[in-house]
PDB file of the backbone (N, CA, C, O) and the ligand in Angstrom, with CONECT records:
HET     ZN  A 101       1
ATOM      1  N   UNK A   1      86.243 127.749 102.867  1.00  0.00           N
ATOM      2  CA  UNK A   1      86.914 127.222 101.678  1.00  0.00           C
ATOM      3  C   UNK A   1      86.123 127.555 100.420  1.00  0.00           C
ATOM      4  O   UNK A   1      84.904 127.391 100.365  1.00  0.00           O
ATOM      5  N   UNK A   2      86.835 128.016  99.431  1.00  0.00           N
ATOM      6  CA  UNK A   2      86.177 128.362  98.170  1.00  0.00           C
ATOM      7  C   UNK A   2      85.749 127.098  97.434  1.00  0.00           C
ATOM      8  O   UNK A   2      86.527 126.151  97.322  1.00  0.00           O
ATOM      9  N   UNK A   3      84.535 127.076  96.940  1.00  0.00           N
ATOM     10  CA  UNK A   3      84.176 125.962  96.056  1.00  0.00           C
ATOM     11  C   UNK A   3      85.020 126.094  94.801  1.00  0.00           C
ATOM     12  O   UNK A   3      85.168 127.183  94.246  1.00  0.00           O
ATOM     13  N   UNK A   4      85.557 124.998  94.373  1.00  0.00           N
ATOM     14  CA  UNK A   4      86.428 125.130  93.208  1.00  0.00           C
ATOM     15  C   UNK A   4      86.084 124.084  92.160  1.00  0.00           C
ATOM     16  O   UNK A   4      85.498 123.043  92.457  1.00  0.00           O
ATOM     17  N   UNK A   5      86.451 124.377  90.976  1.00  0.00           N
ATOM     18  CA  UNK A   5      86.212 123.474  89.858  1.00  0.00           C
ATOM     19  C   UNK A   5      87.274 122.381  89.877  1.00  0.00           C
ATOM     20  O   UNK A   5      88.465 122.688  89.808  1.00  0.00           O
ATOM     21  N   UNK A   6      86.881 121.136  89.967  1.00  0.00           N
ATOM     22  CA  UNK A   6      87.903 120.080  89.956  1.00  0.00           C
ATOM     23  C   UNK A   6      88.443 119.893  88.546  1.00  0.00           C
ATOM     24  O   UNK A   6      87.751 120.172  87.568  1.00  0.00           O
ATOM     25  N   UNK A   7      89.643 119.436  88.448  1.00  0.00           N
ATOM     26  CA  UNK A   7      90.193 119.127  87.129  1.00  0.00           C
ATOM     27  C   UNK A   7      89.638 117.789  86.665  1.00  0.00           C
ATOM     28  O   UNK A   7      89.101 117.020  87.461  1.00  0.00           O
ATOM     29  N   UNK A   8      89.771 117.518  85.381  1.00  0.00           N
ATOM     30  CA  UNK A   8      89.312 116.240  84.844  1.00  0.00           C
ATOM     31  C   UNK A   8      89.994 115.087  85.583  1.00  0.00           C
ATOM     32  O   UNK A   8      89.376 114.058  85.853  1.00  0.00           O
ATOM     33  N   UNK A   9      91.270 115.273  85.904  1.00  0.00           N
ATOM     34  CA  UNK A   9      91.994 114.206  86.591  1.00  0.00           C
ATOM     35  C   UNK A   9      91.383 113.915  87.954  1.00  0.00           C
ATOM     36  O   UNK A   9      91.254 112.760  88.358  1.00  0.00           O
ATOM     37  N   UNK A  10      91.010 114.980  88.655  1.00  0.00           N
ATOM     38  CA  UNK A  10      90.406 114.781  89.972  1.00  0.00           C
ATOM     39  C   UNK A  10      89.065 114.067  89.851  1.00  0.00           C
ATOM     40  O   UNK A  10      88.731 113.185  90.642  1.00  0.00           O
ATOM     41  N   UNK A  11      88.312 114.476  88.838  1.00  0.00           N
ATOM     42  CA  UNK A  11      87.012 113.837  88.628  1.00  0.00           C
ATOM     43  C   UNK A  11      87.197 112.357  88.316  1.00  0.00           C
ATOM     44  O   UNK A  11      86.491 111.506  88.856  1.00  0.00           O
ATOM     45  N   UNK A  12      88.162 112.057  87.432  1.00  0.00           N
ATOM     46  CA  UNK A  12      88.394 110.663  87.071  1.00  0.00           C
ATOM     47  C   UNK A  12      88.896 109.861  88.268  1.00  0.00           C
ATOM     48  O   UNK A  12      88.573 108.682  88.416  1.00  0.00           O
ATOM     49  N   UNK A  13      89.688 110.508  89.118  1.00  0.00           N
ATOM     50  CA  UNK A  13      90.212 109.808  90.286  1.00  0.00           C
ATOM     51  C   UNK A  13      89.082 109.405  91.235  1.00  0.00           C
ATOM     52  O   UNK A  13      89.205 108.429  91.975  1.00  0.00           O
ATOM     53  N   UNK A  14      87.997 110.153  91.207  1.00  0.00           N
ATOM     54  CA  UNK A  14      86.902 109.861  92.129  1.00  0.00           C
ATOM     55  C   UNK A  14      85.718 109.209  91.432  1.00  0.00           C
ATOM     56  O   UNK A  14      84.674 108.964  92.036  1.00  0.00           O
ATOM     57  N   UNK A  15      85.904 108.936  90.156  1.00  0.00           N
ATOM     58  CA  UNK A  15      84.783 108.406  89.375  1.00  0.00           C
ATOM     59  C   UNK A  15      84.224 107.121  89.982  1.00  0.00           C
ATOM     60  O   UNK A  15      83.010 106.929  90.049  1.00  0.00           O
ATOM     61  N   UNK A  16      85.122 106.249  90.420  1.00  0.00           N
ATOM     62  CA  UNK A  16      84.655 104.957  90.923  1.00  0.00           C
ATOM     63  C   UNK A  16      83.897 105.122  92.243  1.00  0.00           C
ATOM     64  O   UNK A  16      82.894 104.451  92.487  1.00  0.00           O
ATOM     65  N   UNK A  17      84.395 106.027  93.085  1.00  0.00           N
ATOM     66  CA  UNK A  17      83.673 106.305  94.315  1.00  0.00           C
ATOM     67  C   UNK A  17      82.296 106.878  93.994  1.00  0.00           C
ATOM     68  O   UNK A  17      81.295 106.555  94.634  1.00  0.00           O
ATOM     69  N   UNK A  18      82.284 107.735  92.987  1.00  0.00           N
ATOM     70  CA  UNK A  18      81.023 108.329  92.570  1.00  0.00           C
ATOM     71  C   UNK A  18      80.056 107.239  92.085  1.00  0.00           C
ATOM     72  O   UNK A  18      78.891 107.210  92.484  1.00  0.00           O
ATOM     73  N   UNK A  19      80.543 106.363  91.238  1.00  0.00           N
ATOM     74  CA  UNK A  19      79.681 105.310  90.692  1.00  0.00           C
ATOM     75  C   UNK A  19      79.263 104.334  91.788  1.00  0.00           C
ATOM     76  O   UNK A  19      78.174 103.763  91.729  1.00  0.00           O
ATOM     77  N   UNK A  20      80.108 104.144  92.767  1.00  0.00           N
ATOM     78  CA  UNK A  20      79.775 103.252  93.876  1.00  0.00           C
ATOM     79  C   UNK A  20      78.905 103.947  94.908  1.00  0.00           C
ATOM     80  O   UNK A  20      78.549 103.354  95.926  1.00  0.00           O
ATOM     81  N   UNK A  21      78.563 105.200  94.650  1.00  0.00           N
ATOM     82  CA  UNK A  21      77.738 105.988  95.566  1.00  0.00           C
ATOM     83  C   UNK A  21      78.391 106.100  96.928  1.00  0.00           C
ATOM     84  O   UNK A  21      77.724 106.050  97.961  1.00  0.00           O
ATOM     85  N   UNK A  22      79.713 106.252  96.915  1.00  0.00           N
ATOM     86  CA  UNK A  22      80.424 106.337  98.176  1.00  0.00           C
ATOM     87  C   UNK A  22      80.822 107.768  98.521  1.00  0.00           C
ATOM     88  O   UNK A  22      81.512 108.008  99.511  1.00  0.00           O
ATOM     89  N   UNK A  23      80.384 108.707  97.701  1.00  0.00           N
ATOM     90  CA  UNK A  23      80.742 110.103  97.959  1.00  0.00           C
ATOM     91  C   UNK A  23      79.639 110.792  98.762  1.00  0.00           C
ATOM     92  O   UNK A  23      78.458 110.471  98.635  1.00  0.00           O
ATOM     93  N   UNK A  24      80.059 111.743  99.588  1.00  0.00           N
ATOM     94  CA  UNK A  24      79.087 112.583 100.284  1.00  0.00           C
ATOM     95  C   UNK A  24      78.395 113.468  99.257  1.00  0.00           C
ATOM     96  O   UNK A  24      78.934 113.742  98.185  1.00  0.00           O
ATOM     97  N   UNK A  25      77.201 113.904  99.604  1.00  0.00           N
ATOM     98  CA  UNK A  25      76.404 114.695  98.659  1.00  0.00           C
ATOM     99  C   UNK A  25      77.162 115.875  98.046  1.00  0.00           C
ATOM    100  O   UNK A  25      77.088 116.069  96.832  1.00  0.00           O
ATOM    101  N   UNK A  26      77.888 116.670  98.841  1.00  0.00           N
ATOM    102  CA  UNK A  26      78.590 117.818  98.228  1.00  0.00           C
ATOM    103  C   UNK A  26      79.636 117.378  97.207  1.00  0.00           C
ATOM    104  O   UNK A  26      79.780 117.995  96.152  1.00  0.00           O
ATOM    105  N   UNK A  27      80.360 116.314  97.523  1.00  0.00           N
ATOM    106  CA  UNK A  27      81.369 115.811  96.592  1.00  0.00           C
ATOM    107  C   UNK A  27      80.713 115.299  95.315  1.00  0.00           C
ATOM    108  O   UNK A  27      81.200 115.513  94.205  1.00  0.00           O
ATOM    109  N   UNK A  28      79.598 114.621  95.515  1.00  0.00           N
ATOM    110  CA  UNK A  28      78.885 114.066  94.374  1.00  0.00           C
ATOM    111  C   UNK A  28      78.401 115.205  93.469  1.00  0.00           C
ATOM    112  O   UNK A  28      78.457 115.111  92.243  1.00  0.00           O
ATOM    113  N   UNK A  29      77.931 116.264  94.095  1.00  0.00           N
ATOM    114  CA  UNK A  29      77.445 117.408  93.322  1.00  0.00           C
ATOM    115  C   UNK A  29      78.562 118.012  92.482  1.00  0.00           C
ATOM    116  O   UNK A  29      78.342 118.426  91.345  1.00  0.00           O
ATOM    117  N   UNK A  30      79.768 118.058  93.056  1.00  0.00           N
ATOM    118  CA  UNK A  30      80.909 118.599  92.317  1.00  0.00           C
ATOM    119  C   UNK A  30      81.173 117.753  91.075  1.00  0.00           C
ATOM    120  O   UNK A  30      81.388 118.278  89.983  1.00  0.00           O
ATOM    121  N   UNK A  31      81.150 116.443  91.262  1.00  0.00           N
ATOM    122  CA  UNK A  31      81.394 115.537  90.134  1.00  0.00           C
ATOM    123  C   UNK A  31      80.283 115.697  89.091  1.00  0.00           C
ATOM    124  O   UNK A  31      80.546 115.818  87.894  1.00  0.00           O
ATOM    125  N   UNK A  32      79.051 115.694  89.569  1.00  0.00           N
ATOM    126  CA  UNK A  32      77.936 115.791  88.629  1.00  0.00           C
ATOM    127  C   UNK A  32      77.993 117.105  87.847  1.00  0.00           C
ATOM    128  O   UNK A  32      77.712 117.153  86.650  1.00  0.00           O
ATOM    129  N   UNK A  33      78.362 118.156  88.555  1.00  0.00           N
ATOM    130  CA  UNK A  33      78.481 119.457  87.927  1.00  0.00           C
ATOM    131  C   UNK A  33      79.530 119.399  86.812  1.00  0.00           C
ATOM    132  O   UNK A  33      79.330 119.937  85.723  1.00  0.00           O
ATOM    133  N   UNK A  34      80.623 118.750  87.102  1.00  0.00           N
ATOM    134  CA  UNK A  34      81.687 118.647  86.095  1.00  0.00           C
ATOM    135  C   UNK A  34      81.227 117.774  84.928  1.00  0.00           C
ATOM    136  O   UNK A  34      81.446 118.117  83.766  1.00  0.00           O
ATOM    137  N   UNK A  35      80.591 116.649  85.243  1.00  0.00           N
ATOM    138  CA  UNK A  35      80.156 115.731  84.183  1.00  0.00           C
ATOM    139  C   UNK A  35      79.151 116.412  83.257  1.00  0.00           C
ATOM    140  O   UNK A  35      79.111 116.147  82.055  1.00  0.00           O
ATOM    141  N   UNK A  36      78.342 117.293  83.839  1.00  0.00           N
ATOM    142  CA  UNK A  36      77.323 117.961  83.042  1.00  0.00           C
ATOM    143  C   UNK A  36      77.948 118.893  82.011  1.00  0.00           C
ATOM    144  O   UNK A  36      77.330 119.223  80.999  1.00  0.00           O
ATOM    145  N   UNK A  37      79.180 119.311  82.280  1.00  0.00           N
ATOM    146  CA  UNK A  37      79.775 120.305  81.395  1.00  0.00           C
ATOM    147  C   UNK A  37      80.958 119.769  80.612  1.00  0.00           C
ATOM    148  O   UNK A  37      81.354 120.349  79.601  1.00  0.00           O
ATOM    149  N   UNK A  38      81.521 118.669  81.073  1.00  0.00           N
ATOM    150  CA  UNK A  38      82.723 118.159  80.408  1.00  0.00           C
ATOM    151  C   UNK A  38      82.369 116.905  79.624  1.00  0.00           C
ATOM    152  O   UNK A  38      82.044 115.863  80.193  1.00  0.00           O
ATOM    153  N   UNK A  39      82.439 117.029  78.325  1.00  0.00           N
ATOM    154  CA  UNK A  39      82.018 115.933  77.459  1.00  0.00           C
ATOM    155  C   UNK A  39      82.910 114.707  77.648  1.00  0.00           C
ATOM    156  O   UNK A  39      82.424 113.577  77.691  1.00  0.00           O
ATOM    157  N   UNK A  40      84.202 114.936  77.759  1.00  0.00           N
ATOM    158  CA  UNK A  40      85.150 113.827  77.878  1.00  0.00           C
ATOM    159  C   UNK A  40      84.865 113.000  79.139  1.00  0.00           C
ATOM    160  O   UNK A  40      84.792 111.773  79.086  1.00  0.00           O
ATOM    161  N   UNK A  41      84.707 113.686  80.257  1.00  0.00           N
ATOM    162  CA  UNK A  41      84.467 112.984  81.513  1.00  0.00           C
ATOM    163  C   UNK A  41      83.091 112.332  81.511  1.00  0.00           C
ATOM    164  O   UNK A  41      82.921 111.238  82.049  1.00  0.00           O
ATOM    165  N   UNK A  42      82.123 112.984  80.918  1.00  0.00           N
ATOM    166  CA  UNK A  42      80.785 112.401  80.860  1.00  0.00           C
ATOM    167  C   UNK A  42      80.821 111.089  80.080  1.00  0.00           C
ATOM    168  O   UNK A  42      80.233 110.090  80.494  1.00  0.00           O
ATOM    169  N   UNK A  43      81.518 111.109  78.950  1.00  0.00           N
ATOM    170  CA  UNK A  43      81.618 109.902  78.137  1.00  0.00           C
ATOM    171  C   UNK A  43      82.284 108.770  78.906  1.00  0.00           C
ATOM    172  O   UNK A  43      81.856 107.618  78.848  1.00  0.00           O
ATOM    173  N   UNK A  44      83.323 109.122  79.614  1.00  0.00           N
ATOM    174  CA  UNK A  44      84.051 108.131  80.403  1.00  0.00           C
ATOM    175  C   UNK A  44      83.157 107.559  81.505  1.00  0.00           C
ATOM    176  O   UNK A  44      83.138 106.350  81.737  1.00  0.00           O
ATOM    177  N   UNK A  45      82.422 108.440  82.176  1.00  0.00           N
ATOM    178  CA  UNK A  45      81.550 108.015  83.261  1.00  0.00           C
ATOM    179  C   UNK A  45      80.440 107.105  82.744  1.00  0.00           C
ATOM    180  O   UNK A  45      80.094 106.105  83.372  1.00  0.00           O
ATOM    181  N   UNK A  46      79.891 107.469  81.587  1.00  0.00           N
ATOM    182  CA  UNK A  46      78.839 106.642  80.997  1.00  0.00           C
ATOM    183  C   UNK A  46      79.381 105.259  80.657  1.00  0.00           C
ATOM    184  O   UNK A  46      78.728 104.243  80.894  1.00  0.00           O
ATOM    185  N   UNK A  47      80.578 105.242  80.101  1.00  0.00           N
ATOM    186  CA  UNK A  47      81.210 103.980  79.726  1.00  0.00           C
ATOM    187  C   UNK A  47      81.372 103.091  80.951  1.00  0.00           C
ATOM    188  O   UNK A  47      81.028 101.910  80.920  1.00  0.00           O
ATOM    189  N   UNK A  48      81.898 103.666  82.029  1.00  0.00           N
ATOM    190  CA  UNK A  48      82.110 102.888  83.254  1.00  0.00           C
ATOM    191  C   UNK A  48      80.776 102.413  83.828  1.00  0.00           C
ATOM    192  O   UNK A  48      80.662 101.292  84.326  1.00  0.00           O
ATOM    193  N   UNK A  49      79.784 103.276  83.751  1.00  0.00           N
ATOM    194  CA  UNK A  49      78.480 102.919  84.295  1.00  0.00           C
ATOM    195  C   UNK A  49      77.905 101.710  83.559  1.00  0.00           C
ATOM    196  O   UNK A  49      77.377 100.780  84.169  1.00  0.00           O
ATOM    197  N   UNK A  50      78.023 101.749  82.229  1.00  0.00           N
ATOM    198  CA  UNK A  50      77.502 100.628  81.428  1.00  0.00           C
ATOM    199  C   UNK A  50      78.302  99.366  81.677  1.00  0.00           C
ATOM    200  O   UNK A  50      77.752  98.270  81.790  1.00  0.00           O
ATOM    201  N   UNK A  51      79.616  99.540  81.761  1.00  0.00           N
ATOM    202  CA  UNK A  51      80.480  98.395  82.020  1.00  0.00           C
ATOM    203  C   UNK A  51      80.068  97.722  83.324  1.00  0.00           C
ATOM    204  O   UNK A  51      80.007  96.495  83.414  1.00  0.00           O
ATOM    205  N   UNK A  52      79.785  98.543  84.331  1.00  0.00           N
ATOM    206  CA  UNK A  52      79.386  98.005  85.629  1.00  0.00           C
ATOM    207  C   UNK A  52      78.051  97.289  85.561  1.00  0.00           C
ATOM    208  O   UNK A  52      77.854  96.248  86.189  1.00  0.00           O
ATOM    209  N   UNK A  53      77.137  97.861  84.789  1.00  0.00           N
ATOM    210  CA  UNK A  53      75.829  97.225  84.630  1.00  0.00           C
ATOM    211  C   UNK A  53      76.006  95.850  84.002  1.00  0.00           C
ATOM    212  O   UNK A  53      75.392  94.875  84.433  1.00  0.00           O
ATOM    213  N   UNK A  54      76.851  95.784  82.981  1.00  0.00           N
ATOM    214  CA  UNK A  54      77.149  94.509  82.328  1.00  0.00           C
ATOM    215  C   UNK A  54      77.754  93.523  83.320  1.00  0.00           C
ATOM    216  O   UNK A  54      77.353  92.361  83.392  1.00  0.00           O
ATOM    217  N   UNK A  55      78.716  94.009  84.073  1.00  0.00           N
ATOM    218  CA  UNK A  55      79.422  93.138  85.014  1.00  0.00           C
ATOM    219  C   UNK A  55      78.472  92.578  86.050  1.00  0.00           C
ATOM    220  O   UNK A  55      78.523  91.389  86.364  1.00  0.00           O
ATOM    221  N   UNK A  56      77.600  93.427  86.589  1.00  0.00           N
ATOM    222  CA  UNK A  56      76.724  92.919  87.643  1.00  0.00           C
ATOM    223  C   UNK A  56      75.713  91.949  87.051  1.00  0.00           C
ATOM    224  O   UNK A  56      75.268  91.026  87.734  1.00  0.00           O
ATOM    225  N   UNK A  57      75.342  92.150  85.773  1.00  0.00           N
ATOM    226  CA  UNK A  57      74.500  91.151  85.107  1.00  0.00           C
ATOM    227  C   UNK A  57      75.251  89.826  85.010  1.00  0.00           C
ATOM    228  O   UNK A  57      74.709  88.756  85.290  1.00  0.00           O
ATOM    229  N   UNK A  58      76.516  89.932  84.605  1.00  0.00           N
ATOM    230  CA  UNK A  58      77.320  88.728  84.419  1.00  0.00           C
ATOM    231  C   UNK A  58      77.521  87.989  85.741  1.00  0.00           C
ATOM    232  O   UNK A  58      77.593  86.760  85.765  1.00  0.00           O
ATOM    233  N   UNK A  59      77.610  88.738  86.836  1.00  0.00           N
ATOM    234  CA  UNK A  59      77.795  88.119  88.148  1.00  0.00           C
ATOM    235  C   UNK A  59      76.585  87.278  88.536  1.00  0.00           C
ATOM    236  O   UNK A  59      76.717  86.245  89.192  1.00  0.00           O
ATOM    237  N   UNK A  60      75.400  87.736  88.121  1.00  0.00           N
ATOM    238  CA  UNK A  60      74.187  87.018  88.461  1.00  0.00           C
ATOM    239  C   UNK A  60      74.071  85.717  87.682  1.00  0.00           C
ATOM    240  O   UNK A  60      73.395  84.775  88.095  1.00  0.00           O
ATOM    241  N   UNK A  61      74.753  85.695  86.537  1.00  0.00           N
ATOM    242  CA  UNK A  61      74.699  84.502  85.709  1.00  0.00           C
ATOM    243  C   UNK A  61      75.806  83.554  86.142  1.00  0.00           C
ATOM    244  O   UNK A  61      76.965  83.958  86.238  1.00  0.00           O
ATOM    245  N   UNK A  62      75.463  82.301  86.404  1.00  0.00           N
ATOM    246  CA  UNK A  62      76.520  81.367  86.785  1.00  0.00           C
ATOM    247  C   UNK A  62      77.515  81.183  85.649  1.00  0.00           C
ATOM    248  O   UNK A  62      77.144  81.239  84.476  1.00  0.00           O
ATOM    249  N   UNK A  63      78.755  80.969  85.990  1.00  0.00           N
ATOM    250  CA  UNK A  63      79.780  80.782  84.970  1.00  0.00           C
ATOM    251  C   UNK A  63      79.441  79.557  84.146  1.00  0.00           C
ATOM    252  O   UNK A  63      78.981  78.551  84.687  1.00  0.00           O
ATOM    253  N   UNK A  64      79.663  79.630  82.840  1.00  0.00           N
ATOM    254  CA  UNK A  64      79.383  78.477  81.982  1.00  0.00           C
ATOM    255  C   UNK A  64      80.226  77.285  82.408  1.00  0.00           C
ATOM    256  O   UNK A  64      81.382  77.460  82.793  1.00  0.00           O
ATOM    257  N   UNK A  65      79.669  76.064  82.347  1.00  0.00           N
ATOM    258  CA  UNK A  65      80.369  74.862  82.839  1.00  0.00           C
ATOM    259  C   UNK A  65      81.757  74.706  82.252  1.00  0.00           C
ATOM    260  O   UNK A  65      82.692  74.322  82.954  1.00  0.00           O
ATOM    261  N   UNK A  66      81.898  75.005  80.954  1.00  0.00           N
ATOM    262  CA  UNK A  66      83.217  74.835  80.343  1.00  0.00           C
ATOM    263  C   UNK A  66      84.247  75.712  81.019  1.00  0.00           C
ATOM    264  O   UNK A  66      85.371  75.287  81.286  1.00  0.00           O
ATOM    265  N   UNK A  67      83.849  76.939  81.289  1.00  0.00           N
ATOM    266  CA  UNK A  67      84.772  77.858  81.943  1.00  0.00           C
ATOM    267  C   UNK A  67      85.100  77.372  83.349  1.00  0.00           C
ATOM    268  O   UNK A  67      86.245  77.435  83.796  1.00  0.00           O
ATOM    269  N   UNK A  68      84.062  76.884  84.038  1.00  0.00           N
ATOM    270  CA  UNK A  68      84.293  76.393  85.401  1.00  0.00           C
ATOM    271  C   UNK A  68      85.281  75.241  85.407  1.00  0.00           C
ATOM    272  O   UNK A  68      86.189  75.188  86.236  1.00  0.00           O
ATOM    273  N   UNK A  69      85.094  74.314  84.468  1.00  0.00           N
ATOM    274  CA  UNK A  69      86.023  73.176  84.427  1.00  0.00           C
ATOM    275  C   UNK A  69      87.440  73.652  84.171  1.00  0.00           C
ATOM    276  O   UNK A  69      88.397  73.172  84.779  1.00  0.00           O
ATOM    277  N   UNK A  70      87.556  74.615  83.248  1.00  0.00           N
ATOM    278  CA  UNK A  70      88.896  75.145  82.976  1.00  0.00           C
ATOM    279  C   UNK A  70      89.514  75.740  84.217  1.00  0.00           C
ATOM    280  O   UNK A  70      90.694  75.528  84.500  1.00  0.00           O
ATOM    281  N   UNK A  71      88.719  76.485  84.958  1.00  0.00           N
ATOM    282  CA  UNK A  71      89.242  77.118  86.168  1.00  0.00           C
ATOM    283  C   UNK A  71      89.632  76.074  87.203  1.00  0.00           C
ATOM    284  O   UNK A  71      90.657  76.193  87.874  1.00  0.00           O
ATOM    285  N   UNK A  72      88.785  75.035  87.321  1.00  0.00           N
ATOM    286  CA  UNK A  72      89.094  73.998  88.311  1.00  0.00           C
ATOM    287  C   UNK A  72      90.396  73.287  87.957  1.00  0.00           C
ATOM    288  O   UNK A  72      91.227  73.000  88.818  1.00  0.00           O
ATOM    289  N   UNK A  73      90.548  73.010  86.653  1.00  0.00           N
ATOM    290  CA  UNK A  73      91.767  72.328  86.229  1.00  0.00           C
ATOM    291  C   UNK A  73      92.976  73.220  86.492  1.00  0.00           C
ATOM    292  O   UNK A  73      94.029  72.758  86.931  1.00  0.00           O
ATOM    293  N   UNK A  74      92.798  74.508  86.214  1.00  0.00           N
ATOM    294  CA  UNK A  74      93.888  75.457  86.449  1.00  0.00           C
ATOM    295  C   UNK A  74      94.281  75.460  87.922  1.00  0.00           C
ATOM    296  O   UNK A  74      95.466  75.483  88.254  1.00  0.00           O
ATOM    297  N   UNK A  75      93.287  75.438  88.796  1.00  0.00           N
ATOM    298  CA  UNK A  75      93.554  75.427  90.233  1.00  0.00           C
ATOM    299  C   UNK A  75      94.274  74.149  90.635  1.00  0.00           C
ATOM    300  O   UNK A  75      95.215  74.177  91.428  1.00  0.00           O
ATOM    301  N   UNK A  76      93.822  73.025  90.079  1.00  0.00           N
ATOM    302  CA  UNK A  76      94.492  71.752  90.361  1.00  0.00           C
ATOM    303  C   UNK A  76      95.966  71.837  89.985  1.00  0.00           C
ATOM    304  O   UNK A  76      96.850  71.432  90.740  1.00  0.00           O
ATOM    305  N   UNK A  77      96.200  72.384  88.776  1.00  0.00           N
ATOM    306  CA  UNK A  77      97.581  72.475  88.308  1.00  0.00           C
ATOM    307  C   UNK A  77      98.411  73.353  89.235  1.00  0.00           C
ATOM    308  O   UNK A  77      99.569  73.053  89.524  1.00  0.00           O
ATOM    309  N   UNK A  78      97.809  74.429  89.689  1.00  0.00           N
ATOM    310  CA  UNK A  78      98.532  75.330  90.579  1.00  0.00           C
ATOM    311  C   UNK A  78      98.865  74.624  91.893  1.00  0.00           C
ATOM    312  O   UNK A  78      99.974  74.751  92.414  1.00  0.00           O
ATOM    313  N   UNK A  79      97.894  73.882  92.420  1.00  0.00           N
ATOM    314  CA  UNK A  79      98.137  73.178  93.672  1.00  0.00           C
ATOM    315  C   UNK A  79      99.232  72.134  93.504  1.00  0.00           C
ATOM    316  O   UNK A  79     100.110  71.987  94.353  1.00  0.00           O
ATOM    317  N   UNK A  80      99.159  71.415  92.391  1.00  0.00           N
ATOM    318  CA  UNK A  80     100.186  70.411  92.119  1.00  0.00           C
ATOM    319  C   UNK A  80     101.551  71.069  92.038  1.00  0.00           C
ATOM    320  O   UNK A  80     102.528  70.576  92.602  1.00  0.00           O
ATOM    321  N   UNK A  81     101.605  72.186  91.331  1.00  0.00           N
ATOM    322  CA  UNK A  81     102.873  72.891  91.166  1.00  0.00           C
ATOM    323  C   UNK A  81     103.392  73.372  92.514  1.00  0.00           C
ATOM    324  O   UNK A  81     104.591  73.321  92.787  1.00  0.00           O
ATOM    325  N   UNK A  82     102.481  73.836  93.343  1.00  0.00           N
ATOM    326  CA  UNK A  82     102.898  74.361  94.639  1.00  0.00           C
ATOM    327  C   UNK A  82     103.420  73.278  95.571  1.00  0.00           C
ATOM    328  O   UNK A  82     104.395  73.489  96.293  1.00  0.00           O
ATOM    329  N   UNK A  83     102.766  72.115  95.555  1.00  0.00           N
ATOM    330  CA  UNK A  83     103.173  71.068  96.480  1.00  0.00           C
ATOM    331  C   UNK A  83     104.371  70.291  95.947  1.00  0.00           C
ATOM    332  O   UNK A  83     104.906  69.413  96.623  1.00  0.00           O
ATOM    333  N   UNK A  84     104.783  70.621  94.739  1.00  0.00           N
ATOM    334  CA  UNK A  84     105.919  69.942  94.119  1.00  0.00           C
ATOM    335  C   UNK A  84     107.174  70.164  94.957  1.00  0.00           C
ATOM    336  O   UNK A  84     107.546  71.307  95.223  1.00  0.00           O
ATOM    337  N   UNK A  85     107.822  69.093  95.371  1.00  0.00           N
ATOM    338  CA  UNK A  85     109.044  69.220  96.147  1.00  0.00           C
ATOM    339  C   UNK A  85     108.796  69.501  97.608  1.00  0.00           C
ATOM    340  O   UNK A  85     109.741  69.575  98.393  1.00  0.00           O
ATOM    341  N   UNK A  86     107.540  69.660  97.990  1.00  0.00           N
ATOM    342  CA  UNK A  86     107.234  69.888  99.393  1.00  0.00           C
ATOM    343  C   UNK A  86     106.256  68.824  99.870  1.00  0.00           C
ATOM    344  O   UNK A  86     105.385  69.087 100.698  1.00  0.00           O
ATOM    345  N   UNK A  87     106.411  67.642  99.344  1.00  0.00           N
ATOM    346  CA  UNK A  87     105.453  66.574  99.616  1.00  0.00           C
ATOM    347  C   UNK A  87     105.274  66.274 101.089  1.00  0.00           C
ATOM    348  O   UNK A  87     104.193  65.866 101.513  1.00  0.00           O
ATOM    349  N   UNK A  88     106.329  66.475 101.881  1.00  0.00           N
ATOM    350  CA  UNK A  88     106.201  66.116 103.291  1.00  0.00           C
ATOM    351  C   UNK A  88     106.015  67.328 104.198  1.00  0.00           C
ATOM    352  O   UNK A  88     106.294  67.264 105.396  1.00  0.00           O
ATOM    353  N   UNK A  89     105.540  68.442 103.615  1.00  0.00           N
ATOM    354  CA  UNK A  89     105.266  69.581 104.476  1.00  0.00           C
ATOM    355  C   UNK A  89     104.048  69.264 105.341  1.00  0.00           C
ATOM    356  O   UNK A  89     103.098  68.644 104.864  1.00  0.00           O
ATOM    357  N   UNK A  90     104.066  69.679 106.594  1.00  0.00           N
ATOM    358  CA  UNK A  90     103.067  69.245 107.587  1.00  0.00           C
ATOM    359  C   UNK A  90     101.621  69.578 107.202  1.00  0.00           C
ATOM    360  O   UNK A  90     100.698  68.856 107.577  1.00  0.00           O
ATOM    361  N   UNK A  91     101.424  70.677 106.450  1.00  0.00           N
ATOM    362  CA  UNK A  91     100.051  71.070 106.171  1.00  0.00           C
ATOM    363  C   UNK A  91      99.551  70.487 104.865  1.00  0.00           C
ATOM    364  O   UNK A  91      98.418  70.747 104.460  1.00  0.00           O
ATOM    365  N   UNK A  92     100.384  69.702 104.204  1.00  0.00           N
ATOM    366  CA  UNK A  92      99.959  69.140 102.927  1.00  0.00           C
ATOM    367  C   UNK A  92      98.997  67.971 103.172  1.00  0.00           C
ATOM    368  O   UNK A  92      99.342  67.034 103.892  1.00  0.00           O
ATOM    369  N   UNK A  93      97.818  68.012 102.592  1.00  0.00           N
ATOM    370  CA  UNK A  93      96.796  66.980 102.857  1.00  0.00           C
ATOM    371  C   UNK A  93      96.965  65.752 101.982  1.00  0.00           C
ATOM    372  O   UNK A  93      95.962  65.258 101.466  1.00  0.00           O
ATOM    373  N   UNK A  94      98.157  65.229 101.780  1.00  0.00           N
ATOM    374  CA  UNK A  94      98.347  64.120 100.863  1.00  0.00           C
ATOM    375  C   UNK A  94      97.710  62.865 101.419  1.00  0.00           C
ATOM    376  O   UNK A  94      97.765  61.812 100.783  1.00  0.00           O
TER     377      UNK A  94
HETATM  378 ZN    ZN A 101      86.401 116.632  82.618  1.00  0.00          ZN2+
END
């Protein structure tokens, strides 16, 4: 098989696998080769990489209490809405 230049679309389609380090070395080399020469894809890859770094930082930080309370209340409301009219369903823990 001839080594071929991937299109920007192909590179973008595999960008997440690349960032997740889920590509085999030859595939990764193809992406890296393209990123080294394509400014648009490089910029996109850098953006995603930084976004991921931010996200994983945020994951390590516990959610602020206010946000947690909001989420808990939202969940309560959803449960209430769901059990509405099904009060006597067998799995309902009333
Ligand atoms: Zn490109």
